[in-house]
ROTOR-938763 format. One line per field, with one value per atom (N, C-alpha, C): atom name; x, y, z; residue in one letter. Coordinates in steps of 0.2 Angstrom, whole numbers, padded with zeros to 4 digits, always signed. Example, Ala and Ser with C-alpha at 12.3 -4.5 7.8 and 13.67 -1.06 7.14 Angstrom:
ROTOR-938763
a <- [N_CA_C_N_CA_C]
x <- [+0066_+0062_+0066_+0064_+0068_+0064]
y <- [-0028_-0022_-0016_-0011_-0005_+0000]
z <- [+0039_+0039_+0039_+0035_+0036_+0039]
r <- [a_a_a_s_s_s]
end
This chain:
ROTOR-938763
a <- [N_CA_C_N_CA_C_N_CA_C_N_CA_C_N_CA_C_N_CA_C_N_CA_C_N_CA_C_N_CA_C_N_CA_C_N_CA_C_N_CA_C_N_CA_C_N_CA_C_N_CA_C_N_CA_C_N_CA_C_N_CA_C_N_CA_C_N_CA_C_N_CA_C_N_CA_C_N_CA_C_N_CA_C_N_CA_C_N_CA_C_N_CA_C_N_CA_C_N_CA_C_N_CA_C_N_CA_C_N_CA_C_N_CA_C_N_CA_C_N_CA_C_N_CA_C_N_CA_C_N_CA_C_N_CA_C_N_CA_C_N_CA_C_N_CA_C_N_CA_C_N_CA_C_N_CA_C_N_CA_C_N_CA_C_N_CA_C_N_CA_C_N_CA_C_N_CA_C_N_CA_C_N_CA_C_N_CA_C_N_CA_C_N_CA_C_N_CA_C_N_CA_C_N_CA_C_N_CA_C_N_CA_C_N_CA_C_N_CA_C_N_CA_C_N_CA_C_N_CA_C_N_CA_C_N_CA_C_N_CA_C_N_CA_C_N_CA_C_N_CA_C_N_CA_C_N_CA_C_N_CA_C_N_CA_C_N_CA_C_N_CA_C_N_CA_C_N_CA_C_N_CA_C_N_CA_C_N_CA_C_N_CA_C_N_CA_C_N_CA_C_N_CA_C_N_CA_C_N_CA_C_N_CA_C_N_CA_C_N_CA_C_N_CA_C_N_CA_C_N_CA_C_N_CA_C_N_CA_C_N_CA_C_N_CA_C]
x <- [+0009_+0011_+0017_+0015_+0021_+0024_+0032_+0038_+0036_+0039_+0037_+0042_+0039_+0044_+0042_+0043_+0044_+0036_+0032_+0024_+0022_+0024_+0022_+0025_+0031_+0036_+0033_+0032_+0028_+0022_+0018_+0012_+0013_+0018_+0019_+0022_+0026_+0029_+0025_+0019_+0016_+0013_+0013_+0013_+0018_+0024_+0030_+0034_+0037_+0041_+0047_+0049_+0056_+0061_+0061_+0067_+0065_+0060_+0057_+0058_+0056_+0057_+0064_+0069_+0076_+0079_+0076_+0078_+0076_+0068_+0066_+0071_+0073_+0076_+0083_+0087_+0092_+0092_+0086_+0086_+0084_+0079_+0077_+0082_+0085_+0091_+0097_+0097_+0101_+0099_+0092_+0090_+0086_+0084_+0080_+0085_+0083_+0086_+0083_+0087_+0087_+0083_+0078_+0075_+0079_+0082_+0086_+0091_+0094_+0100_+0098_+0093_+0089_+0087_+0084_+0083_+0089_+0095_+0101_+0103_+0102_+0105_+0100_+0094_+0089_+0093_+0094_+0096_+0101_+0109_+0112_+0117_+0113_+0114_+0108_+0104_+0097_+0098_+0093_+0093_+0097_+0102_+0105_+0099_+0096_+0090_+0086_+0084_+0079_+0082_+0089_+0092_+0093_+0093_+0094_+0088_+0082_+0075_+0073_+0076_+0075_+0070_+0070_+0066_+0072_+0074_+0079_+0076_+0069_+0068_+0067_+0062_+0063_+0071_+0075_+0081_+0085_+0084_+0088_+0083_+0078_+0073_+0074_+0077_+0077_+0085_+0090_+0096_+0096_+0093_+0094_+0089_+0084_+0082_+0082_+0089_+0090_+0084_+0082_+0078_+0072_+0069_+0063_+0063_+0068_+0069_+0067_+0070_+0068_+0063_+0057_+0052_+0053_+0055_+0057_+0061_+0066_+0070_+0067_+0063_+0059_+0054_+0050_+0046_+0049_+0056_+0058_+0062_+0063_+0065_+0060_+0053_+0048_+0046_+0045_+0043_+0048_+0055_+0059_+0058_+0056_+0054_+0049_+0044_+0037_+0041_+0043_+0046_+0050_+0055_+0059_+0054_+0050_+0045_+0041_+0038_+0036_+0040_+0046_+0051_+0052_+0054_+0053_+0049_+0044_+0037_+0036_+0038_+0037_+0042_+0049_+0054_+0052_+0049_+0048_+0042_+0037_+0031_+0034_+0040_+0041_+0047_+0048_+0052_+0048_+0043_+0038_+0034_+0034_+0031_+0035_+0041_+0046_+0047_+0045_+0046_+0040]
y <- [-0027_-0030_-0023_-0022_-0016_-0020_-0016_-0019_-0022_-0028_-0031_-0029_-0025_-0020_-0021_-0018_-0018_-0020_-0016_-0016_-0024_-0026_-0033_-0038_-0036_-0041_-0039_-0035_-0035_-0037_-0037_-0041_-0047_-0051_-0058_-0060_-0056_-0058_-0057_-0054_-0051_-0057_-0063_-0068_-0071_-0067_-0072_-0068_-0073_-0070_-0066_-0063_-0059_-0064_-0070_-0075_-0076_-0078_-0080_-0076_-0069_-0062_-0061_-0062_-0063_-0068_-0074_-0079_-0077_-0076_-0072_-0068_-0064_-0057_-0061_-0065_-0067_-0072_-0076_-0081_-0077_-0071_-0067_-0064_-0060_-0057_-0059_-0067_-0071_-0073_-0073_-0076_-0070_-0064_-0060_-0055_-0054_-0051_-0044_-0040_-0033_-0031_-0030_-0027_-0024_-0018_-0014_-0018_-0022_-0027_-0032_-0036_-0039_-0035_-0029_-0026_-0023_-0022_-0022_-0027_-0032_-0039_-0041_-0040_-0041_-0036_-0031_-0026_-0029_-0031_-0032_-0039_-0044_-0051_-0054_-0053_-0056_-0063_-0068_-0075_-0076_-0071_-0074_-0072_-0066_-0063_-0070_-0073_-0079_-0084_-0085_-0090_-0087_-0081_-0079_-0080_-0079_-0078_-0086_-0092_-0098_-0101_-0098_-0099_-0102_-0108_-0111_-0112_-0116_-0118_-0112_-0105_-0100_-0096_-0097_-0094_-0098_-0105_-0107_-0108_-0106_-0104_-0099_-0094_-0086_-0086_-0091_-0090_-0094_-0099_-0103_-0100_-0094_-0092_-0085_-0083_-0076_-0072_-0073_-0069_-0069_-0076_-0077_-0070_-0070_-0066_-0058_-0055_-0050_-0050_-0053_-0053_-0054_-0059_-0062_-0056_-0052_-0049_-0043_-0040_-0034_-0035_-0041_-0042_-0043_-0047_-0047_-0041_-0036_-0030_-0025_-0026_-0022_-0026_-0032_-0035_-0037_-0035_-0037_-0036_-0030_-0027_-0032_-0033_-0037_-0044_-0047_-0054_-0055_-0049_-0050_-0048_-0044_-0044_-0050_-0053_-0060_-0066_-0065_-0070_-0068_-0063_-0062_-0063_-0062_-0063_-0071_-0075_-0082_-0085_-0082_-0084_-0082_-0077_-0075_-0078_-0081_-0086_-0092_-0093_-0101_-0101_-0095_-0094_-0095_-0091_-0090_-0099_-0100_-0108_-0112_-0112_-0117_-0115_-0108_-0106_-0108]
z <- [-0048_-0040_-0038_-0034_-0030_-0027_-0025_-0023_-0016_-0013_-0007_-0003_+0002_+0007_+0015_+0019_+0026_+0029_+0025_+0027_+0027_+0021_+0019_+0024_+0026_+0030_+0037_+0039_+0048_+0048_+0042_+0042_+0042_+0039_+0039_+0045_+0048_+0054_+0061_+0061_+0066_+0071_+0069_+0074_+0076_+0075_+0078_+0083_+0089_+0095_+0092_+0097_+0094_+0092_+0095_+0093_+0085_+0085_+0078_+0073_+0075_+0071_+0068_+0073_+0071_+0067_+0068_+0064_+0058_+0057_+0050_+0046_+0050_+0047_+0044_+0047_+0046_+0040_+0039_+0034_+0027_+0030_+0024_+0019_+0024_+0021_+0018_+0019_+0015_+0009_+0007_+0001_-0003_+0000_-0003_-0011_-0015_-0021_-0023_-0025_-0025_-0031_-0032_-0038_-0043_-0041_-0045_-0050_-0046_-0047_-0054_-0051_-0056_-0062_-0061_-0068_-0073_-0069_-0073_-0076_-0074_-0075_-0081_-0079_-0086_-0091_-0091_-0097_-0099_-0096_-0097_-0099_-0095_-0096_-0095_-0101_-0101_-0101_-0097_-0095_-0088_-0086_-0080_-0074_-0076_-0072_-0069_-0074_-0074_-0069_-0070_-0065_-0059_-0057_-0051_-0047_-0051_-0048_-0048_-0050_-0050_-0054_-0060_-0067_-0072_-0070_-0074_-0081_-0081_-0089_-0092_-0091_-0095_-0096_-0091_-0092_-0099_-0098_-0103_-0111_-0110_-0116_-0120_-0114_-0118_-0119_-0117_-0119_-0126_-0126_-0133_-0138_-0137_-0142_-0142_-0141_-0141_-0139_-0133_-0129_-0132_-0136_-0139_-0144_-0148_-0154_-0153_-0146_-0142_-0137_-0139_-0136_-0127_-0126_-0119_-0115_-0121_-0117_-0116_-0119_-0119_-0113_-0112_-0106_-0100_-0101_-0094_-0091_-0095_-0093_-0090_-0093_-0091_-0084_-0083_-0078_-0073_-0072_-0068_-0061_-0060_-0052_-0050_-0055_-0050_-0050_-0054_-0054_-0047_-0047_-0040_-0034_-0034_-0028_-0027_-0032_-0031_-0029_-0031_-0027_-0021_-0019_-0012_-0008_-0010_-0006_-0005_-0012_-0009_-0005_-0005_+0000_+0007_+0007_+0014_+0018_+0013_+0016_+0017_+0014_+0015_+0020_+0022_+0028_+0035_+0034_+0040_+0040_+0035_+0036_+0039_+0037_+0043_+0050_+0052_+0059_+0063]
r <- [m_m_m_a_a_a_e_e_e_f_f_f_g_g_g_a_a_a_t_t_t_e_e_e_i_i_i_s_s_s_q_q_q_l_l_l_t_t_t_s_s_s_g_g_g_l_l_l_n_n_n_d_d_d_q_q_q_q_q_q_k_k_k_a_a_a_a_a_a_f_f_f_a_a_a_t_t_t_q_q_q_y_y_y_d_d_d_a_a_a_v_v_v_k_k_k_k_k_k_d_d_d_p_p_p_q_q_q_m_m_m_i_i_i_f_f_f_l_l_l_i_i_i_s_s_s_i_i_i_f_f_f_a_a_a_g_g_g_g_g_g_i_i_i_d_d_d_r_r_r_f_f_f_l_l_l_l_l_l_g_g_g_d_d_d_t_t_t_k_k_k_m_m_m_a_a_a_l_l_l_i_i_i_k_k_k_i_i_i_c_c_c_t_t_t_a_a_a_g_g_g_g_g_g_c_c_c_g_g_g_y_y_y_l_l_l_y_y_y_i_i_i_t_t_t_d_d_d_i_i_i_i_i_i_s_s_s_a_a_a_k_k_k_d_d_d_r_r_r_t_t_t_a_a_a_a_a_a_y_y_y_n_n_n_k_k_k_a_a_a_k_k_k_a_a_a_e_e_e_a_a_a_i_i_i_i_i_i_a_a_a_t_t_t_l_l_l]
end
């Protein structure tokens, strides 16, 4: 999955009026996560990245099993940007649904 960016956001907001687009932008900016920051957190503070992306159960498993004996640690580093893009897209779609 590629990074969730401006093109996808413009496609999601294409049916909204200017007031709704402004409300979307305000709400989305408040909840979106930075892929590079999640990547760095995944490297240096494994487990916290999962909490930040709302995956509490897997975060607890990762912390309690020392990163799944290293397996979850490595896979989370590799997939950090994709997981962040999926999180941001889900948040954007949820905001659009409420507008």
